[in-house]
Wavefront OBJ file of the C-alpha trace (Angstrom):
o trace
v 66.732 -78.780 -18.230
v 64.650 -79.605 -15.150
v 61.487 -79.895 -17.247
v 63.206 -82.446 -19.479
v 64.179 -84.420 -16.366
v 60.540 -84.423 -15.179
v 59.276 -85.465 -18.612
v 61.778 -88.316 -18.889
v 61.188 -89.504 -15.312
v 57.393 -89.576 -15.613
v 57.551 -91.324 -18.989
v 60.000 -93.990 -17.819
v 58.149 -94.648 -14.557
v 54.836 -94.963 -16.365
v 56.160 -97.288 -19.043
v 58.117 -99.461 -16.618
v 55.264 -99.787 -14.116
v 52.335 -100.696 -16.349
v 53.285 -104.293 -17.333
v 54.460 -105.341 -13.867
v 51.491 -103.824 -12.060
v 48.761 -105.479 -14.089
v 48.279 -108.322 -11.569
v 48.223 -106.066 -8.514
v 45.571 -103.650 -7.283
v 46.401 -100.926 -9.769
v 44.489 -98.027 -11.237
v 45.478 -95.690 -14.033
v 43.767 -92.448 -14.919
v 43.761 -88.783 -15.764
v 43.046 -85.732 -13.659
v 42.786 -81.975 -13.748
v 44.486 -79.914 -11.058
v 47.837 -79.969 -9.371
v 50.674 -80.635 -9.994
v 50.624 -80.006 -13.794
v 47.046 -78.883 -14.533
v 46.416 -82.026 -16.641
v 47.931 -85.169 -15.111
v 48.378 -88.873 -15.650
v 47.761 -90.846 -12.447
v 48.914 -94.321 -11.331
v 47.897 -95.802 -7.976
v 49.167 -99.241 -6.984
v 49.617 -101.635 -4.063
v 52.667 -103.318 -5.569
v 54.488 -105.443 -2.955
v 52.040 -104.203 -0.322
v 53.199 -100.585 -0.665
v 50.252 -98.295 -1.447
v 51.956 -95.713 -3.690
v 50.676 -93.183 -6.183
v 52.316 -91.115 -8.882
v 50.748 -88.234 -10.772
v 52.069 -85.568 -13.059
v 52.538 -84.285 -16.522
v 54.804 -82.286 -18.770
v 53.229 -79.774 -21.140
v 56.301 -77.981 -22.412
v 57.492 -74.824 -20.720
v 53.924 -73.772 -19.837
v 53.161 -76.336 -17.120
v 54.848 -79.359 -15.593
v 54.908 -81.180 -12.304
v 55.198 -84.473 -10.492
v 53.709 -85.741 -7.241
v 54.417 -88.938 -5.296
v 52.261 -90.183 -2.446
v 52.153 -92.948 0.165
v 48.708 -93.986 1.456
v 48.717 -94.471 5.213
v 44.962 -95.188 5.306
v 42.823 -97.085 2.782
v 39.206 -98.248 2.758
v 38.292 -99.423 -0.722
v 34.648 -100.016 0.271
v 34.012 -96.425 1.307
v 33.524 -93.082 -0.446
v 36.401 -91.835 1.764
v 38.848 -94.034 -0.111
v 42.290 -93.094 1.280
v 44.561 -90.586 2.979
v 48.165 -90.104 1.932
v 51.370 -88.217 2.552
v 52.478 -86.438 -0.626
v 55.524 -84.648 -1.956
v 55.987 -82.945 -5.278
v 57.112 -80.135 -7.513
v 55.204 -77.933 -9.940
v 56.149 -75.278 -12.473
v 53.674 -72.936 -14.152
v 54.648 -70.208 -16.619
v 52.683 -66.994 -16.050
v 54.173 -65.246 -19.066
v 57.492 -65.118 -20.902
v 59.195 -63.418 -17.972
v 57.532 -64.910 -14.885
v 57.338 -68.482 -13.602
v 55.617 -69.946 -10.557
v 57.353 -72.830 -8.796
v 56.368 -74.857 -5.746
v 58.244 -77.709 -4.031
v 56.051 -79.198 -1.337
v 55.126 -81.872 1.197
v 51.713 -82.383 2.713
v 48.691 -84.619 3.090
v 45.752 -85.353 0.826
v 42.576 -87.421 0.918
v 40.907 -89.334 -1.876
v 37.137 -89.456 -2.254
v 36.173 -92.041 -4.873
v 32.889 -93.209 -6.363
v 33.238 -95.758 -9.157
v 36.013 -94.385 -11.352
v 35.440 -90.732 -10.423
v 37.780 -89.303 -7.766
v 38.337 -86.025 -5.960
v 41.601 -85.513 -4.096
v 41.975 -82.333 -2.009
v 45.158 -81.749 -0.037
v 47.081 -79.255 2.051
v 50.792 -78.666 1.425
v 53.695 -76.704 2.856
v 56.811 -75.874 0.899
v 58.964 -73.302 -0.784
v 58.713 -71.330 -3.972
v 56.494 -68.647 -5.430
v 53.429 -69.378 -3.299
v 52.855 -68.763 0.410
v 52.262 -71.468 3.033
v 49.996 -73.398 3.247
v 48.633 -74.172 -0.227
v 45.473 -76.064 -1.129
v 46.060 -78.710 -3.787
v 43.307 -80.516 -5.674
v 42.916 -83.172 -8.348
v 39.657 -84.257 -9.936
v 39.537 -87.048 -12.468
v 38.802 -90.609 -13.485
v 40.606 -93.882 -12.674
v 40.379 -97.216 -14.488
v 41.324 -100.575 -12.950
v 44.102 -102.360 -14.794
l 1 2 3 4 5 6 7 8 9 10 11 12 13 14 15 16 17 18 19 20 21 22 23 24 25 26 27 28 29 30 31 32 33 34 35 36 37 38 39 40 41 42 43 44 45 46 47 48 49 50 51 52 53 54 55 56 57 58 59 60 61 62 63 64 65 66 67 68 69 70 71 72 73 74 75 76 77 78 79 80 81 82 83 84 85 86 87 88 89 90 91 92 93 94 95 96 97 98 99 100 101 102 103 104 105 106 107 108 109 110 111 112 113 114 115 116 117 118 119 120 121 122 123 124 125 126 127 128 129 130 131 132 133 134 135 136 137 138 139 140 141 142 143
C-alpha cells in the first residue's frame, strides 16, 4: 500500500512539475544510490525556492523518496550546493526481511558539467542505526 502511494506521488509530482518548470532554473536527471538505488532527480528554483526531489519505485524490491531544500548554492563552483533533506526508503532483503529508513539530514552536491556526486549524513528511525551515510551519483540535464 505504502509503495503504491510512493509510486503515485513521485509520478504525479514529476509529470506536474516538468511543463511549469521549463522556464526556471531546472535540471532533471538520474542517479544511483539512496533513496531507491536507481532514482529520478528534479532540482528547481521555482518561485525562488531551491527544491529538489529524487526517488524511484521498483516494485517491492526497492523504493524511496527524498525531498531537499538548498540553503546554500554556488552554481559557478564545483561545490554546487548544500541542502537539508528528508526522506523514506524501503529495500527488500529477501521474502521475509525488509529494511526501512525514515530520515532527516544534510547533504552536499558536487557538480561538474552534468555529472554530480551528492553525499549526505542522516538521522532517523528504522532498520539502520544512527547516523547513516547517504550518497547519490548521477547525471543532470538542464531543461
